C-alpha positions in Angstrom: 0.0 0.0 0.0 1.3 3.5 -0.9 2.4 5.4 2.2 0.3 8.4 3.2 1.6 11.9 3.6 0.9 12.5 7.3 1.3 16.3 7.4 -1.2 17.1 4.6 -3.6 14.5 5.9 -3.4 16.0 9.4 -5.2 19.1 8.0 -8.2 17.0 7.0 -8.1 15.1 10.3 -8.3 18.5 12.1 -11.1 19.6 9.8 -13.1 16.5 10.5 -12.6 16.8 14.2 -13.8 20.4 14.1 -16.9 19.4 12.1 -17.7 16.6 14.6 -17.2 18.8 17.6 -19.3 21.6 16.1 -22.1 19.3 15.2 -22.2 17.6 18.6 -22.4 21.1 20.2 -24.9 22.6 17.8 -27.3 19.6 17.9 -28.3 20.9 21.3 -29.9 24.0 19.8 -33.2 23.8 17.9 -33.7 26.1 14.9 -35.8 28.9 16.3 -37.6 29.9 13.2 -40.9 29.3 11.4 -42.0 28.7 7.8 -45.6 29.3 6.9 -46.5 29.2 10.6 -44.7 25.9 11.1 -42.2 25.8 14.0 -38.9 24.4 12.7 -37.7 23.9 16.3 -40.0 20.8 16.4 -37.9 19.2 13.6 -34.4 20.7 13.3 -31.3 21.6 15.2 -28.4 23.6 13.9 -26.3 20.5 14.0 -28.1 19.2 10.9 -26.5 22.1 8.9 -22.9 21.4 9.9 -22.8 17.6 9.9 -22.9 17.3 6.1 -19.6 19.1 6.0 -18.1 15.8 7.3 -18.9 14.2 3.9 -17.2 17.1 2.1 -14.0 16.6 4.2 -14.1 12.9 3.6 -14.6 13.3 -0.2 -11.9 15.9 -0.5 -9.4 13.7 1.3 -10.4 10.8 -0.9 -10.0 12.8 -4.1 -6.6 14.2 -3.1 -5.0 11.3 -1.2 -7.1 8.2 -1.9 -9.4 6.0 0.2 -6.7 4.9 2.7 -6.2 8.5 3.9 -10.0 9.1 3.9 -10.5 6.1 6.2 -7.9 7.6 8.6 -9.8 10.9 8.6 -13.1 9.0 9.2 -11.7 6.9 12.1 -10.3 10.1 13.7 -13.7 11.7 13.5 -15.3 8.5 14.8 -13.1 8.5 17.9 -13.9 12.1 18.7 -17.6 11.5 18.1 -17.7 8.6 20.6 -15.8 10.6 23.2 -18.0 13.7 22.9 -21.2 11.6 22.8 -20.2 9.8 26.0 -19.9 13.2 27.8 -22.8 15.0 26.1 -25.5 12.3 25.7 -26.8 9.0 27.0 -25.1 5.7 26.2 -27.8 4.9 23.7 -27.3 8.2 21.8 -23.5 7.6 21.9 -24.0 4.1 20.3 -26.3 5.5 17.7 -24.0 8.4 16.9 -20.9 6.3 16.6 -22.5 3.5 14.6 -24.2 5.9 12.2 -21.1 8.0 11.7 -18.7 5.2 11.1 -21.0 3.2 8.8 -22.1 6.1 6.7 -18.6 7.6 6.3 -16.9 4.4 5.4 -19.7 3.7 2.9 -19.1 7.2 1.5 -15.4 6.4 1.0 -16.1 3.1 -0.8 -18.8 4.6 -3.1 -16.7 7.6 -3.9 -13.7 5.4 -4.8 -15.8 3.4 -7.2 -17.1 6.5 -8.9 -13.9 8.6 -8.8 -13.1 8.4 -12.5 -16.6 9.6 -13.6 -17.6 13.3 -14.0 -16.3 15.5 -11.1 -19.7 15.9 -9.4 -20.9 12.3 -9.5 -18.7 10.7 -6.9 -19.3 13.3 -4.1 -23.0 13.6 -4.9 -23.9 9.9 -5.0 -21.6 9.0 -2.1 -22.9 11.8 0.2 -26.6 11.2 -0.6 -26.3 7.5 0.1 -24.2 8.2 3.2 -26.7 10.7 4.5 -29.6 8.3 4.0 -27.8 5.5 5.8 -26.6 7.9 8.6 -30.1 9.2 9.2 -31.7 5.7 9.3 -29.1 4.2 11.6 -28.9 7.1 14.0 -32.6 7.8 14.5 -33.6 4.1 14.5 -30.9 3.1 17.1 -31.5 6.2 19.2 -35.3 6.1 19.3 -37.0 3.1 17.8 -38.4 0.7 20.4 -36.8 -2.2 18.6 -33.4 -1.0 19.9 -34.4 -0.7 23.6 -31.5 -3.1 24.4 -29.2 -0.1 24.1 -31.1 2.0 26.6 -34.6 3.0 27.7 -37.1 4.4 25.2 -37.8 8.1 24.9 -41.6 8.3 25.5 -41.9 11.6 23.7 -39.9 10.4 20.7 -42.0 7.3 20.2 -45.4 9.0 20.7 -47.5 9.2 17.6 -48.0 12.7 16.1 -48.9 14.1 12.7 -46.1 13.3 10.2 -43.7 16.3 10.0 -46.4 18.2 11.9 -48.2 18.9 8.7 -50.0 15.8 7.5 -53.0 13.9 8.7 -51.1 10.6 8.8 -49.4 9.9 12.1 -46.0 8.4 12.9 -43.7 8.4 15.9 -42.1 11.8 16.4 -38.6 10.4 15.8 -39.7 9.6 12.2 -40.5 13.2 11.5 -37.3 14.3 13.2 -35.4 11.9 10.8 -37.1 13.1 7.7 -36.5 16.8 8.6 -32.9 16.0 9.4 -32.4 14.1 6.1 -34.0 16.9 4.1 -31.5 19.4 5.4 -28.6 17.1 4.9 -29.5 16.6 1.3 -29.9 20.3 0.6 -26.7 21.2 2.3 -24.9 18.3 0.6 -26.0 19.6 -2.8 -24.8 23.1 -1.9 -21.4 21.7 -0.8 -20.7 20.6 -4.4 -19.8 24.3 -5.0 -16.9 24.5 -2.6 -15.9 20.9 -3.6 -15.7 22.0 -7.2 -13.7 25.1 -6.3 -11.2 23.2 -4.2 -10.9 20.6 -7.0 -9.7 23.3 -9.3 -6.6 24.0 -7.2 -5.7 20.5 -6.1 -4.1 17.6 -8.0 -6.1 14.4 -7.5 -4.1 11.2 -6.9 -6.2 8.2 -8.1 -6.0 5.3 -5.7 -7.6 1.9 -5.3 -8.3 0.1 -2.1 
């Protein structure tokens, strides 16, 4: 395996740790705004806007240094995420956060690497969309779904039925609406992050790598 350049990679590790730390902090603060009379605080926290940057960091690392370096960056972020979650949340939330982050980010690395030779936007778009979907499903299911009670007690408010997204007649557990709102923001932000990805790509020299 080709050796990794530790000094340049360290910059991406630092960026990933910063994103993880910011997201773990901002997830405590609901978005105090309303759209059409609908209170966004019931669905979103500010952490939903910063977390997608983790995929940008992973993809830029992958493009510049290859999947091996990207995995190092992911594992660094995973270690910090677990440590922060232990201090900031319950054990169940920590398990959900760590599992979702590691699975989604490593999946992102693998998908990006498979698509790296296609048009510049395809690899980051497809990998981040699939990664975001997997991350959301894993986190909210493990954190709140009654089926995962073995990891900790259920949150009565989260599993209580309520109008879906607070807008529709159909009802679902509140955590399902939280997940859908979170995923919607991740996808929108992920799409917007193609702009800085493309700009950075113009001034870097990709190094194709396999495995």
